[in-house]
C-alpha positions as CSV (number, residue, x, y, z in Angstrom):
1,M,-24.0,-18.9,0.8
2,T,-20.4,-20.1,-0.6
3,Q,-18.7,-23.0,0.6
4,T,-16.2,-20.2,2.7
5,G,-18.9,-18.0,3.9
6,I,-17.7,-15.2,1.4
7,R,-20.0,-13.3,-0.1
8,P,-19.8,-11.1,-3.5
9,F,-20.4,-7.5,-2.7
10,I,-19.4,-3.9,-4.8
11,R,-17.3,-1.2,-3.0
12,R,-17.9,2.1,-5.0
13,E,-15.5,4.6,-5.8
14,T,-16.0,7.0,-3.3
15,E,-16.3,4.1,-0.4
16,G,-14.3,1.9,2.0
17,E,-12.2,2.6,5.0
18,A,-10.2,5.5,4.4
19,M,-7.1,6.7,6.2
20,W,-3.6,8.5,6.4
21,F,-0.9,6.2,6.4
22,L,2.9,7.3,5.4
23,G,1.4,10.4,4.5
24,S,-0.4,8.9,1.6
25,L,-4.3,8.7,1.6
26,V,-5.3,4.6,1.5
27,T,-9.0,3.5,1.2
28,V,-10.1,0.1,1.7
29,K,-11.7,-1.9,-1.2
30,A,-11.6,-5.4,0.4
31,N,-10.3,-6.3,3.8
32,S,-9.5,-9.8,5.3
33,A,-12.6,-10.4,6.8
34,E,-14.2,-9.6,3.5
35,T,-12.2,-12.2,1.6
36,G,-11.2,-15.1,4.0
37,D,-8.4,-14.1,5.0
38,R,-6.8,-14.3,0.7
39,V,-6.0,-11.0,-0.4
40,T,-6.6,-7.5,0.3
41,V,-7.0,-5.0,-1.8
42,V,-6.5,-0.9,-1.0
43,E,-6.0,2.0,-3.6
44,F,-3.4,4.6,-2.6
45,V,-3.1,7.8,-3.5
46,N,0.9,9.0,-3.1
47,P,1.5,12.6,-3.4
48,P,4.0,13.8,-5.6
49,G,7.8,12.3,-4.8
50,F,6.8,10.1,-2.1
51,A,8.9,7.1,-1.5
52,P,8.2,4.2,1.5
53,P,11.3,3.3,3.4
54,L,13.2,0.2,1.6
55,H,11.3,-3.1,3.6
56,R,10.2,-6.5,2.6
57,H,7.1,-8.4,3.6
58,L,8.0,-11.9,5.4
59,S,4.9,-13.4,3.9
60,E,3.1,-11.6,2.1
61,D,3.2,-10.8,-2.2
62,E,2.3,-7.2,-3.2
63,M,1.4,-6.3,-6.5
64,F,0.4,-2.6,-7.8
65,Y,-2.1,-2.0,-10.9
66,V,-0.8,1.9,-11.7
67,L,-3.8,4.1,-12.2
68,S,-2.2,7.4,-12.9
69,G,0.5,9.2,-12.5
70,T,4.2,7.5,-12.9
71,V,6.5,5.7,-10.3
72,E,9.8,3.7,-10.4
73,F,10.0,0.3,-8.7
74,R,12.6,-0.8,-6.8
75,C,13.1,-4.6,-6.2
76,D,15.6,-7.0,-5.3
77,G,18.4,-4.8,-7.5
78,E,16.2,-4.1,-10.9
79,V,14.5,-1.0,-11.7
80,F,10.5,-1.3,-13.4
81,P,9.5,1.9,-14.2
82,A,5.3,2.4,-14.7
83,G,2.8,4.3,-15.4
84,P,-0.9,3.9,-16.2
85,G,-2.1,0.2,-16.8
86,D,0.8,-1.6,-15.8
87,F,0.6,-4.0,-13.0
88,V,3.9,-4.7,-10.6
89,L,4.6,-8.1,-8.5
90,L,7.1,-7.5,-5.5
91,P,7.2,-10.9,-3.9
92,A,7.8,-11.5,-0.4
93,G,11.1,-11.8,0.8
94,L,12.6,-9.7,-1.1
95,A,13.9,-6.1,-0.6
96,H,12.1,-3.7,-2.2
97,T,10.7,0.2,-2.6
98,F,9.2,2.9,-5.1
99,L,9.7,6.8,-5.8
100,V,6.4,8.9,-7.6
101,G,7.1,10.9,-9.6
102,P,7.7,14.5,-9.3
103,H,4.8,15.8,-11.2
104,E,1.3,14.7,-10.1
105,P,0.1,12.5,-7.3
106,L,0.1,8.5,-7.9
107,R,-3.4,6.4,-7.8
108,T,-2.9,2.4,-7.6
109,L,-4.5,-0.4,-6.7
110,Q,-2.3,-2.1,-4.0
111,I,-2.9,-6.2,-3.8
112,T,-1.6,-8.4,-0.8
113,A,-1.9,-11.8,-0.7
114,P,-2.4,-13.6,1.6
115,S,-4.6,-10.4,3.1
116,G,-3.8,-8.3,6.3
117,F,-2.2,-5.4,4.6
118,E,-5.1,-3.2,5.9
119,R,-4.6,-4.4,9.8
120,F,-0.4,-2.8,9.6
121,A,-1.7,0.5,8.1
122,A,-5.0,1.2,10.7
123,D,-1.9,0.3,13.1
124,V,0.4,2.9,12.1
125,G,-2.4,5.4,10.4
126,E,-5.0,7.7,11.0
127,P,-8.9,7.9,9.5
128,A,-9.0,9.9,6.8
129,R,-11.9,12.4,6.8
130,E,-11.6,13.9,3.7
131,R,-10.0,12.0,0.6
132,R,-7.8,14.5,-0.3
133,L,-3.8,15.3,-0.4
134,P,-1.9,16.3,1.2
135,D,-1.2,14.4,4.5
136,P,-2.3,15.3,8.2
137,G,1.6,14.6,9.5
138,P,4.6,13.6,10.2
139,V,5.0,9.8,10.9
140,D,6.6,8.5,14.3
141,P,9.4,6.3,13.2
142,A,9.3,4.2,16.1
143,A,6.1,3.8,16.0
144,L,6.2,2.7,12.0
145,G,9.3,0.2,13.1
146,H,7.1,-1.3,15.8
147,A,4.1,-2.1,14.2
148,A,6.4,-2.8,10.9
149,A,7.9,-5.8,12.8
150,R,4.2,-6.9,14.5
151,H,3.0,-7.1,11.0
152,G,5.7,-9.0,9.1
153,I,7.2,-5.9,8.3
154,E,11.1,-5.8,7.8
155,L,12.2,-2.1,7.6
156,L,16.0,-2.2,5.5
157,G,16.9,1.5,4.7
158,P,15.5,5.1,4.3
159,P,13.4,5.7,1.8
160,P,14.7,6.8,-1.9
161,T,15.4,10.1,-3.8
162,H,15.7,11.4,-6.9
C-alpha cells in the first residue's frame, strides 16, 4: 500500500467505463478515485468534423495526446493544428475549443488535472453498450449548460465550423 492508498493497475485497450458524451465515445482509463483526485485520463473517439462549444474549465488544466486523426485546437486566440504524436496543453481559465478534421475520427488521450472530468462526462453522457461510432443521439443544450456549471466549466459560445 502506498502513502496515498493508491494502487498500481493496468487498464487494457478495451477496458474502462465507456459512455457517449456530446456525440463522442469516451472510455475512462483512470478516474478520480483511482488517482487520489489528482488526474483523470480518458480516451476520446470524436467523429470527423466534431467540435465542442467554446468553453473554459475554471480549475482543470486539459491536455490532449493525439493517437490518430487530425485536429485544430483553438485556445486564447491561438490555433494549434495537431496530428498523431502531438501533445497539447489547454490551461485552466482560458477559452478553448477544437475542430476535428473532416476525413477521419480523432482518437486522443485527454488528461485533466485535477481530476473530475469523468463525473462531468457521466452527468451529461449515457453508457455505451458498443464501442463504436456513430453517436446515439442529440445532446440537450440546457442539460449540458447546467451540468457544465455544476462541474466548473463555463460554456462561452457555439462550436467552430470548418
